[in-house]
PDB file with SEQRES, HELIX, SHEET and CRYST1 records, atoms N, CA, C and O in Angstrom:
SEQRES   1 A   71  UNK UNK UNK UNK UNK UNK UNK UNK UNK UNK UNK UNK UNK          
SEQRES   2 A   71  UNK UNK UNK UNK UNK UNK UNK UNK UNK UNK UNK UNK UNK          
SEQRES   3 A   71  UNK UNK UNK UNK UNK UNK UNK UNK UNK UNK UNK UNK UNK          
SEQRES   4 A   71  UNK UNK UNK UNK UNK UNK UNK UNK UNK UNK UNK UNK UNK          
SEQRES   5 A   71  UNK UNK UNK UNK UNK UNK UNK UNK UNK UNK UNK UNK UNK          
SEQRES   6 A   71  UNK UNK UNK UNK UNK UNK                                      
HELIX    1 AA1 UNK A   14  UNK A   16  5                                   3    
HELIX    2 AA2 UNK A   29  UNK A   36  1                                   8    
HELIX    3 AA3 UNK A   53  UNK A   63  1                                  11    
HELIX    4 AA4 UNK A   65  UNK A   67  5                                   3    
SHEET    1 AA1 2 UNK A   4  UNK A  10  0                                        
SHEET    2 AA1 2 UNK A  41  UNK A  48 -1                                        
SHEET    1 AA2 2 UNK A  18  UNK A  20  0                                        
SHEET    2 AA2 2 UNK A  23  UNK A  25 -1                                        
CRYST1    1.000    1.000    1.000  90.00  90.00  90.00 P 1           1          
ATOM      1  N   UNK A   1       0.842  -1.195   0.000  1.00  0.00           N  
ATOM      2  CA  UNK A   1       0.000   0.000   0.000  1.00  0.00           C  
ATOM      3  C   UNK A   1       0.883   1.253   0.000  1.00  0.00           C  
ATOM      4  O   UNK A   1       1.810   1.376   0.800  1.00  0.00           O  
ATOM      5  N   UNK A   2       0.581   2.155  -0.893  1.00  0.00           N  
ATOM      6  CA  UNK A   2       1.366   3.372  -1.048  1.00  0.00           C  
ATOM      7  C   UNK A   2       1.002   4.383   0.030  1.00  0.00           C  
ATOM      8  O   UNK A   2      -0.174   4.661   0.261  1.00  0.00           O  
ATOM      9  N   UNK A   3       2.007   4.923   0.681  1.00  0.00           N  
ATOM     10  CA  UNK A   3       1.791   5.946   1.701  1.00  0.00           C  
ATOM     11  C   UNK A   3       1.891   7.322   1.052  1.00  0.00           C  
ATOM     12  O   UNK A   3       2.943   7.694   0.533  1.00  0.00           O  
ATOM     13  N   UNK A   4       0.789   8.080   1.082  1.00  0.00           N  
ATOM     14  CA  UNK A   4       0.773   9.442   0.549  1.00  0.00           C  
ATOM     15  C   UNK A   4       0.790  10.428   1.704  1.00  0.00           C  
ATOM     16  O   UNK A   4       0.279  10.147   2.788  1.00  0.00           O  
ATOM     17  N   UNK A   5       1.372  11.558   1.462  1.00  0.00           N  
ATOM     18  CA  UNK A   5       1.423  12.605   2.474  1.00  0.00           C  
ATOM     19  C   UNK A   5       1.386  13.961   1.792  1.00  0.00           C  
ATOM     20  O   UNK A   5       1.720  14.090   0.614  1.00  0.00           O  
ATOM     21  N   UNK A   6       0.978  14.961   2.542  1.00  0.00           N  
ATOM     22  CA  UNK A   6       0.870  16.323   2.025  1.00  0.00           C  
ATOM     23  C   UNK A   6       1.951  17.194   2.653  1.00  0.00           C  
ATOM     24  O   UNK A   6       2.259  17.076   3.839  1.00  0.00           O  
ATOM     25  N   UNK A   7       2.510  18.059   1.837  1.00  0.00           N  
ATOM     26  CA  UNK A   7       3.528  19.003   2.305  1.00  0.00           C  
ATOM     27  C   UNK A   7       3.203  20.391   1.781  1.00  0.00           C  
ATOM     28  O   UNK A   7       2.675  20.544   0.680  1.00  0.00           O  
ATOM     29  N   UNK A   8       3.520  21.393   2.574  1.00  0.00           N  
ATOM     30  CA  UNK A   8       3.469  22.766   2.109  1.00  0.00           C  
ATOM     31  C   UNK A   8       4.797  23.042   1.415  1.00  0.00           C  
ATOM     32  O   UNK A   8       5.858  22.700   1.938  1.00  0.00           O  
ATOM     33  N   UNK A   9       4.739  23.661   0.237  1.00  0.00           N  
ATOM     34  CA  UNK A   9       5.950  23.860  -0.565  1.00  0.00           C  
ATOM     35  C   UNK A   9       6.119  25.340  -0.877  1.00  0.00           C  
ATOM     36  O   UNK A   9       5.191  26.007  -1.331  1.00  0.00           O  
ATOM     37  N   UNK A  10       7.318  25.833  -0.624  1.00  0.00           N  
ATOM     38  CA  UNK A  10       7.668  27.220  -0.928  1.00  0.00           C  
ATOM     39  C   UNK A  10       8.764  27.201  -1.984  1.00  0.00           C  
ATOM     40  O   UNK A  10       9.828  26.618  -1.773  1.00  0.00           O  
ATOM     41  N   UNK A  11       8.505  27.833  -3.112  1.00  0.00           N  
ATOM     42  CA  UNK A  11       9.452  27.906  -4.211  1.00  0.00           C  
ATOM     43  C   UNK A  11      10.262  29.190  -4.083  1.00  0.00           C  
ATOM     44  O   UNK A  11       9.705  30.288  -4.079  1.00  0.00           O  
ATOM     45  N   UNK A  12      11.578  29.045  -3.979  1.00  0.00           N  
ATOM     46  CA  UNK A  12      12.455  30.209  -3.961  1.00  0.00           C  
ATOM     47  C   UNK A  12      12.928  30.487  -5.376  1.00  0.00           C  
ATOM     48  O   UNK A  12      13.422  29.590  -6.060  1.00  0.00           O  
ATOM     49  N   UNK A  13      12.778  31.727  -5.814  1.00  0.00           N  
ATOM     50  CA  UNK A  13      13.358  32.168  -7.078  1.00  0.00           C  
ATOM     51  C   UNK A  13      14.778  32.668  -6.779  1.00  0.00           C  
ATOM     52  O   UNK A  13      15.117  32.963  -5.633  1.00  0.00           O  
ATOM     53  N   UNK A  14      15.583  32.755  -7.813  1.00  0.00           N  
ATOM     54  CA  UNK A  14      16.969  33.201  -7.655  1.00  0.00           C  
ATOM     55  C   UNK A  14      17.031  34.524  -6.896  1.00  0.00           C  
ATOM     56  O   UNK A  14      17.859  34.699  -6.002  1.00  0.00           O  
ATOM     57  N   UNK A  15      16.152  35.448  -7.260  1.00  0.00           N  
ATOM     58  CA  UNK A  15      16.191  36.787  -6.658  1.00  0.00           C  
ATOM     59  C   UNK A  15      15.676  36.822  -5.213  1.00  0.00           C  
ATOM     60  O   UNK A  15      15.832  37.837  -4.535  1.00  0.00           O  
ATOM     61  N   UNK A  16      15.072  35.743  -4.736  1.00  0.00           N  
ATOM     62  CA  UNK A  16      14.582  35.688  -3.357  1.00  0.00           C  
ATOM     63  C   UNK A  16      15.706  35.426  -2.362  1.00  0.00           C  
ATOM     64  O   UNK A  16      15.558  35.690  -1.168  1.00  0.00           O  
ATOM     65  N   UNK A  17      16.813  34.916  -2.845  1.00  0.00           N  
ATOM     66  CA  UNK A  17      17.913  34.495  -1.978  1.00  0.00           C  
ATOM     67  C   UNK A  17      19.065  35.486  -2.035  1.00  0.00           C  
ATOM     68  O   UNK A  17      19.322  36.113  -3.063  1.00  0.00           O  
ATOM     69  N   UNK A  18      19.753  35.610  -0.905  1.00  0.00           N  
ATOM     70  CA  UNK A  18      20.948  36.462  -0.856  1.00  0.00           C  
ATOM     71  C   UNK A  18      22.176  35.563  -0.884  1.00  0.00           C  
ATOM     72  O   UNK A  18      22.155  34.456  -0.346  1.00  0.00           O  
ATOM     73  N   UNK A  19      23.223  36.032  -1.499  1.00  0.00           N  
ATOM     74  CA  UNK A  19      24.477  35.292  -1.564  1.00  0.00           C  
ATOM     75  C   UNK A  19      25.598  36.172  -1.032  1.00  0.00           C  
ATOM     76  O   UNK A  19      25.704  37.356  -1.354  1.00  0.00           O  
ATOM     77  N   UNK A  20      26.439  35.540  -0.195  1.00  0.00           N  
ATOM     78  CA  UNK A  20      27.592  36.269   0.353  1.00  0.00           C  
ATOM     79  C   UNK A  20      28.677  35.258   0.705  1.00  0.00           C  
ATOM     80  O   UNK A  20      28.425  34.288   1.419  1.00  0.00           O  
ATOM     81  N   UNK A  21      29.867  35.489   0.209  1.00  0.00           N  
ATOM     82  CA  UNK A  21      31.029  34.639   0.493  1.00  0.00           C  
ATOM     83  C   UNK A  21      30.757  33.167   0.201  1.00  0.00           C  
ATOM     84  O   UNK A  21      31.148  32.290   0.971  1.00  0.00           O  
ATOM     85  N   UNK A  22      30.090  32.910  -0.904  1.00  0.00           N  
ATOM     86  CA  UNK A  22      29.824  31.532  -1.304  1.00  0.00           C  
ATOM     87  C   UNK A  22      28.686  30.866  -0.548  1.00  0.00           C  
ATOM     88  O   UNK A  22      28.400  29.692  -0.782  1.00  0.00           O  
ATOM     89  N   UNK A  23      28.035  31.581   0.345  1.00  0.00           N  
ATOM     90  CA  UNK A  23      26.907  31.047   1.124  1.00  0.00           C  
ATOM     91  C   UNK A  23      25.598  31.593   0.558  1.00  0.00           C  
ATOM     92  O   UNK A  23      25.567  32.691   0.003  1.00  0.00           O  
ATOM     93  N   UNK A  24      24.517  30.822   0.701  1.00  0.00           N  
ATOM     94  CA  UNK A  24      23.195  31.239   0.243  1.00  0.00           C  
ATOM     95  C   UNK A  24      22.301  31.401   1.467  1.00  0.00           C  
ATOM     96  O   UNK A  24      22.240  30.521   2.326  1.00  0.00           O  
ATOM     97  N   UNK A  25      21.610  32.531   1.537  1.00  0.00           N  
ATOM     98  CA  UNK A  25      20.763  32.847   2.692  1.00  0.00           C  
ATOM     99  C   UNK A  25      19.312  33.037   2.258  1.00  0.00           C  
ATOM    100  O   UNK A  25      19.035  33.678   1.244  1.00  0.00           O  
ATOM    101  N   UNK A  26      18.392  32.474   3.037  1.00  0.00           N  
ATOM    102  CA  UNK A  26      16.968  32.647   2.784  1.00  0.00           C  
ATOM    103  C   UNK A  26      16.516  33.990   3.370  1.00  0.00           C  
ATOM    104  O   UNK A  26      17.213  34.578   4.197  1.00  0.00           O  
ATOM    105  N   UNK A  27      15.353  34.464   2.940  1.00  0.00           N  
ATOM    106  CA  UNK A  27      14.852  35.741   3.462  1.00  0.00           C  
ATOM    107  C   UNK A  27      14.563  35.667   4.969  1.00  0.00           C  
ATOM    108  O   UNK A  27      14.348  34.592   5.528  1.00  0.00           O  
ATOM    109  N   UNK A  28      14.567  36.836   5.597  1.00  0.00           N  
ATOM    110  CA  UNK A  28      14.202  36.933   7.006  1.00  0.00           C  
ATOM    111  C   UNK A  28      12.697  36.751   7.152  1.00  0.00           C  
ATOM    112  O   UNK A  28      12.001  36.543   6.158  1.00  0.00           O  
ATOM    113  N   UNK A  29      12.196  36.827   8.360  1.00  0.00           N  
ATOM    114  CA  UNK A  29      10.787  36.545   8.652  1.00  0.00           C  
ATOM    115  C   UNK A  29       9.810  37.327   7.783  1.00  0.00           C  
ATOM    116  O   UNK A  29       8.851  36.753   7.267  1.00  0.00           O  
ATOM    117  N   UNK A  30      10.035  38.613   7.614  1.00  0.00           N  
ATOM    118  CA  UNK A  30       9.110  39.439   6.819  1.00  0.00           C  
ATOM    119  C   UNK A  30       9.122  38.988   5.361  1.00  0.00           C  
ATOM    120  O   UNK A  30       8.068  38.890   4.734  1.00  0.00           O  
ATOM    121  N   UNK A  31      10.294  38.715   4.827  1.00  0.00           N  
ATOM    122  CA  UNK A  31      10.398  38.240   3.453  1.00  0.00           C  
ATOM    123  C   UNK A  31       9.719  36.894   3.271  1.00  0.00           C  
ATOM    124  O   UNK A  31       9.043  36.668   2.267  1.00  0.00           O  
ATOM    125  N   UNK A  32       9.896  35.996   4.237  1.00  0.00           N  
ATOM    126  CA  UNK A  32       9.261  34.683   4.170  1.00  0.00           C  
ATOM    127  C   UNK A  32       7.736  34.829   4.247  1.00  0.00           C  
ATOM    128  O   UNK A  32       7.011  34.136   3.534  1.00  0.00           O  
ATOM    129  N   UNK A  33       7.259  35.715   5.097  1.00  0.00           N  
ATOM    130  CA  UNK A  33       5.817  35.937   5.228  1.00  0.00           C  
ATOM    131  C   UNK A  33       5.227  36.434   3.908  1.00  0.00           C  
ATOM    132  O   UNK A  33       4.138  36.014   3.517  1.00  0.00           O  
ATOM    133  N   UNK A  34       5.936  37.316   3.230  1.00  0.00           N  
ATOM    134  CA  UNK A  34       5.468  37.817   1.930  1.00  0.00           C  
ATOM    135  C   UNK A  34       5.455  36.709   0.889  1.00  0.00           C  
ATOM    136  O   UNK A  34       4.524  36.630   0.088  1.00  0.00           O  
ATOM    137  N   UNK A  35       6.471  35.850   0.883  1.00  0.00           N  
ATOM    138  CA  UNK A  35       6.505  34.739  -0.066  1.00  0.00           C  
ATOM    139  C   UNK A  35       5.357  33.768   0.177  1.00  0.00           C  
ATOM    140  O   UNK A  35       4.794  33.221  -0.772  1.00  0.00           O  
ATOM    141  N   UNK A  36       5.008  33.552   1.437  1.00  0.00           N  
ATOM    142  CA  UNK A  36       3.909  32.627   1.760  1.00  0.00           C  
ATOM    143  C   UNK A  36       2.555  33.165   1.306  1.00  0.00           C  
ATOM    144  O   UNK A  36       1.593  32.406   1.186  1.00  0.00           O  
ATOM    145  N   UNK A  37       2.478  34.452   1.057  1.00  0.00           N  
ATOM    146  CA  UNK A  37       1.239  35.067   0.563  1.00  0.00           C  
ATOM    147  C   UNK A  37       1.203  35.097  -0.962  1.00  0.00           C  
ATOM    148  O   UNK A  37       0.212  35.535  -1.547  1.00  0.00           O  
ATOM    149  N   UNK A  38       2.266  34.639  -1.606  1.00  0.00           N  
ATOM    150  CA  UNK A  38       2.379  34.735  -3.059  1.00  0.00           C  
ATOM    151  C   UNK A  38       2.068  33.397  -3.724  1.00  0.00           C  
ATOM    152  O   UNK A  38       1.776  32.400  -3.063  1.00  0.00           O  
ATOM    153  N   UNK A  39       2.142  33.410  -5.054  1.00  0.00           N  
ATOM    154  CA  UNK A  39       1.923  32.188  -5.838  1.00  0.00           C  
ATOM    155  C   UNK A  39       3.080  31.208  -5.685  1.00  0.00           C  
ATOM    156  O   UNK A  39       3.014  30.093  -6.203  1.00  0.00           O  
ATOM    157  N   UNK A  40       4.132  31.605  -4.986  1.00  0.00           N  
ATOM    158  CA  UNK A  40       5.281  30.731  -4.765  1.00  0.00           C  
ATOM    159  C   UNK A  40       5.073  29.770  -3.600  1.00  0.00           C  
ATOM    160  O   UNK A  40       5.948  28.953  -3.312  1.00  0.00           O  
ATOM    161  N   UNK A  41       3.935  29.854  -2.930  1.00  0.00           N  
ATOM    162  CA  UNK A  41       3.644  28.979  -1.791  1.00  0.00           C  
ATOM    163  C   UNK A  41       2.380  28.189  -2.085  1.00  0.00           C  
ATOM    164  O   UNK A  41       1.345  28.759  -2.433  1.00  0.00           O  
ATOM    165  N   UNK A  42       2.471  26.880  -1.944  1.00  0.00           N  
ATOM    166  CA  UNK A  42       1.315  26.004  -2.152  1.00  0.00           C  
ATOM    167  C   UNK A  42       1.166  25.087  -0.947  1.00  0.00           C  
ATOM    168  O   UNK A  42       2.126  24.464  -0.491  1.00  0.00           O  
ATOM    169  N   UNK A  43      -0.055  25.022  -0.447  1.00  0.00           N  
ATOM    170  CA  UNK A  43      -0.366  24.153   0.692  1.00  0.00           C  
ATOM    171  C   UNK A  43      -0.850  22.797   0.211  1.00  0.00           C  
ATOM    172  O   UNK A  43      -1.531  22.696  -0.809  1.00  0.00           O  
ATOM    173  N   UNK A  44      -0.495  21.761   0.947  1.00  0.00           N  
ATOM    174  CA  UNK A  44      -1.062  20.444   0.734  1.00  0.00           C  
ATOM    175  C   UNK A  44      -0.699  19.763  -0.572  1.00  0.00           C  
ATOM    176  O   UNK A  44      -1.532  19.076  -1.162  1.00  0.00           O  
ATOM    177  N   UNK A  45       0.536  19.941  -1.034  1.00  0.00           N  
ATOM    178  CA  UNK A  45       0.980  19.245  -2.244  1.00  0.00           C  
ATOM    179  C   UNK A  45       1.162  17.771  -1.880  1.00  0.00           C  
ATOM    180  O   UNK A  45       1.845  17.445  -0.910  1.00  0.00           O  
ATOM    181  N   UNK A  46       0.548  16.888  -2.664  1.00  0.00           N  
ATOM    182  CA  UNK A  46       0.531  15.455  -2.339  1.00  0.00           C  
ATOM    183  C   UNK A  46       1.735  14.751  -2.966  1.00  0.00           C  
ATOM    184  O   UNK A  46       1.986  14.851  -4.167  1.00  0.00           O  
ATOM    185  N   UNK A  47       2.472  14.035  -2.108  1.00  0.00           N  
ATOM    186  CA  UNK A  47       3.603  13.213  -2.514  1.00  0.00           C  
ATOM    187  C   UNK A  47       3.362  11.801  -2.008  1.00  0.00           C  
ATOM    188  O   UNK A  47       2.466  11.572  -1.195  1.00  0.00           O  
ATOM    189  N   UNK A  48       4.160  10.856  -2.487  1.00  0.00           N  
ATOM    190  CA  UNK A  48       4.065   9.471  -2.034  1.00  0.00           C  
ATOM    191  C   UNK A  48       5.470   8.924  -1.825  1.00  0.00           C  
ATOM    192  O   UNK A  48       6.417   9.331  -2.498  1.00  0.00           O  
ATOM    193  N   UNK A  49       5.590   7.997  -0.882  1.00  0.00           N  
ATOM    194  CA  UNK A  49       6.885   7.371  -0.594  1.00  0.00           C  
ATOM    195  C   UNK A  49       7.495   6.723  -1.824  1.00  0.00           C  
ATOM    196  O   UNK A  49       8.717   6.711  -1.980  1.00  0.00           O  
ATOM    197  N   UNK A  50       6.668   6.194  -2.685  1.00  0.00           N  
ATOM    198  CA  UNK A  50       7.149   5.424  -3.837  1.00  0.00           C  
ATOM    199  C   UNK A  50       7.491   6.283  -5.054  1.00  0.00           C  
ATOM    200  O   UNK A  50       7.866   5.747  -6.096  1.00  0.00           O  
ATOM    201  N   UNK A  51       7.367   7.605  -4.938  1.00  0.00           N  
ATOM    202  CA  UNK A  51       7.605   8.479  -6.092  1.00  0.00           C  
ATOM    203  C   UNK A  51       9.075   8.516  -6.468  1.00  0.00           C  
ATOM    204  O   UNK A  51       9.956   8.559  -5.609  1.00  0.00           O  
ATOM    205  N   UNK A  52       9.320   8.498  -7.774  1.00  0.00           N  
ATOM    206  CA  UNK A  52      10.684   8.642  -8.279  1.00  0.00           C  
ATOM    207  C   UNK A  52      11.017  10.135  -8.370  1.00  0.00           C  
ATOM    208  O   UNK A  52      10.154  10.991  -8.179  1.00  0.00           O  
ATOM    209  N   UNK A  53      12.257  10.418  -8.658  1.00  0.00           N  
ATOM    210  CA  UNK A  53      12.680  11.801  -8.836  1.00  0.00           C  
ATOM    211  C   UNK A  53      11.878  12.469  -9.948  1.00  0.00           C  
ATOM    212  O   UNK A  53      11.475  13.624  -9.815  1.00  0.00           O  
ATOM    213  N   UNK A  54      11.646  11.750 -11.041  1.00  0.00           N  
ATOM    214  CA  UNK A  54      10.884  12.335 -12.151  1.00  0.00           C  
ATOM    215  C   UNK A  54       9.421  12.554 -11.777  1.00  0.00           C  
ATOM    216  O   UNK A  54       8.796  13.496 -12.264  1.00  0.00           O  
ATOM    217  N   UNK A  55       8.862  11.692 -10.912  1.00  0.00           N  
ATOM    218  CA  UNK A  55       7.494  11.893 -10.428  1.00  0.00           C  
ATOM    219  C   UNK A  55       7.394  13.182  -9.607  1.00  0.00           C  
ATOM    220  O   UNK A  55       6.461  13.968  -9.773  1.00  0.00           O  
ATOM    221  N   UNK A  56       8.363  13.382  -8.727  1.00  0.00           N  
ATOM    222  CA  UNK A  56       8.379  14.584  -7.889  1.00  0.00           C  
ATOM    223  C   UNK A  56       8.534  15.823  -8.774  1.00  0.00           C  
ATOM    224  O   UNK A  56       7.852  16.826  -8.566  1.00  0.00           O  
ATOM    225  N   UNK A  57       9.424  15.752  -9.753  1.00  0.00           N  
ATOM    226  CA  UNK A  57       9.622  16.873 -10.673  1.00  0.00           C  
ATOM    227  C   UNK A  57       8.328  17.195 -11.410  1.00  0.00           C  
ATOM    228  O   UNK A  57       7.978  18.365 -11.560  1.00  0.00           O  
ATOM    229  N   UNK A  58       7.611  16.166 -11.873  1.00  0.00           N  
ATOM    230  CA  UNK A  58       6.348  16.371 -12.594  1.00  0.00           C  
ATOM    231  C   UNK A  58       5.326  17.066 -11.697  1.00  0.00           C  
ATOM    232  O   UNK A  58       4.661  18.008 -12.127  1.00  0.00           O  
ATOM    233  N   UNK A  59       5.202  16.610 -10.462  1.00  0.00           N  
ATOM    234  CA  UNK A  59       4.257  17.220  -9.506  1.00  0.00           C  
ATOM    235  C   UNK A  59       4.608  18.693  -9.287  1.00  0.00           C  
ATOM    236  O   UNK A  59       3.732  19.557  -9.332  1.00  0.00           O  
ATOM    237  N   UNK A  60       5.882  18.973  -9.051  1.00  0.00           N  
ATOM    238  CA  UNK A  60       6.296  20.354  -8.799  1.00  0.00           C  
ATOM    239  C   UNK A  60       6.087  21.242 -10.022  1.00  0.00           C  
ATOM    240  O   UNK A  60       5.739  22.413  -9.876  1.00  0.00           O  
ATOM    241  N   UNK A  61       6.291  20.707 -11.217  1.00  0.00           N  
ATOM    242  CA  UNK A  61       6.039  21.483 -12.433  1.00  0.00           C  
ATOM    243  C   UNK A  61       4.555  21.753 -12.630  1.00  0.00           C  
ATOM    244  O   UNK A  61       4.180  22.788 -13.182  1.00  0.00           O  
ATOM    245  N   UNK A  62       3.711  20.835 -12.186  1.00  0.00           N  
ATOM    246  CA  UNK A  62       2.259  21.062 -12.265  1.00  0.00           C  
ATOM    247  C   UNK A  62       1.837  22.153 -11.295  1.00  0.00           C  
ATOM    248  O   UNK A  62       1.016  23.008 -11.627  1.00  0.00           O  
ATOM    249  N   UNK A  63       2.400  22.120 -10.105  1.00  0.00           N  
ATOM    250  CA  UNK A  63       2.040  23.089  -9.060  1.00  0.00           C  
ATOM    251  C   UNK A  63       2.654  24.462  -9.342  1.00  0.00           C  
ATOM    252  O   UNK A  63       2.029  25.494  -9.098  1.00  0.00           O  
ATOM    253  N   UNK A  64       3.888  24.458  -9.860  1.00  0.00           N  
ATOM    254  CA  UNK A  64       4.613  25.698 -10.161  1.00  0.00           C  
ATOM    255  C   UNK A  64       4.988  25.703 -11.647  1.00  0.00           C  
ATOM    256  O   UNK A  64       6.087  25.272 -11.996  1.00  0.00           O  
ATOM    257  N   UNK A  65       4.106  26.179 -12.526  1.00  0.00           N  
ATOM    258  CA  UNK A  65       4.393  26.183 -13.969  1.00  0.00           C  
ATOM    259  C   UNK A  65       5.707  26.889 -14.328  1.00  0.00           C  
ATOM    260  O   UNK A  65       6.290  26.601 -15.374  1.00  0.00           O  
ATOM    261  N   UNK A  66       6.175  27.799 -13.486  1.00  0.00           N  
ATOM    262  CA  UNK A  66       7.438  28.490 -13.700  1.00  0.00           C  
ATOM    263  C   UNK A  66       8.615  27.509 -13.854  1.00  0.00           C  
ATOM    264  O   UNK A  66       9.608  27.827 -14.508  1.00  0.00           O  
ATOM    265  N   UNK A  67       8.497  26.328 -13.253  1.00  0.00           N  
ATOM    266  CA  UNK A  67       9.579  25.349 -13.296  1.00  0.00           C  
ATOM    267  C   UNK A  67       9.648  24.569 -14.603  1.00  0.00           C  
ATOM    268  O   UNK A  67      10.651  23.908 -14.870  1.00  0.00           O  
ATOM    269  N   UNK A  68       8.616  24.632 -15.408  1.00  0.00           N  
ATOM    270  CA  UNK A  68       8.618  23.889 -16.668  1.00  0.00           C  
ATOM    271  C   UNK A  68       9.741  24.354 -17.572  1.00  0.00           C  
ATOM    272  O   UNK A  68      10.057  25.542 -17.643  1.00  0.00           O  
ATOM    273  N   UNK A  69      10.337  23.391 -18.264  1.00  0.00           N  
ATOM    274  CA  UNK A  69      11.434  23.668 -19.200  1.00  0.00           C  
ATOM    275  C   UNK A  69      12.652  24.290 -18.539  1.00  0.00           C  
ATOM    276  O   UNK A  69      13.394  25.046 -19.166  1.00  0.00           O  
ATOM    277  N   UNK A  70      12.849  23.967 -17.272  1.00  0.00           N  
ATOM    278  CA  UNK A  70      14.058  24.389 -16.553  1.00  0.00           C  
ATOM    279  C   UNK A  70      14.938  23.170 -16.350  1.00  0.00           C  
ATOM    280  O   UNK A  70      14.494  22.043 -16.568  1.00  0.00           O  
ATOM    281  N   UNK A  71      16.172  23.380 -15.938  1.00  0.00           N  
ATOM    282  CA  UNK A  71      17.080  22.258 -15.695  1.00  0.00           C  
ATOM    283  C   UNK A  71      16.523  21.327 -14.676  1.00  0.00           C  
ATOM    284  O   UNK A  71      17.155  20.323 -14.346  1.00  0.00           O  
TER     285      UNK A  71                                                      
END                                                                             
């Protein structure tokens, strides 16, 4: 029996992240709160234990069309 679970997913765009000395930093609380109010945040995305990498990629591309035709 396949175990399915739901996750909240936040998509970071390149410009959402700060870079300094080879390190990558996520936004502070206010920035994260704004992202959660945007189309970059989706609640309850369904995944399964048995999903392959390509299955996960397909799901994320469906939820976030911006990811289509990306590496």
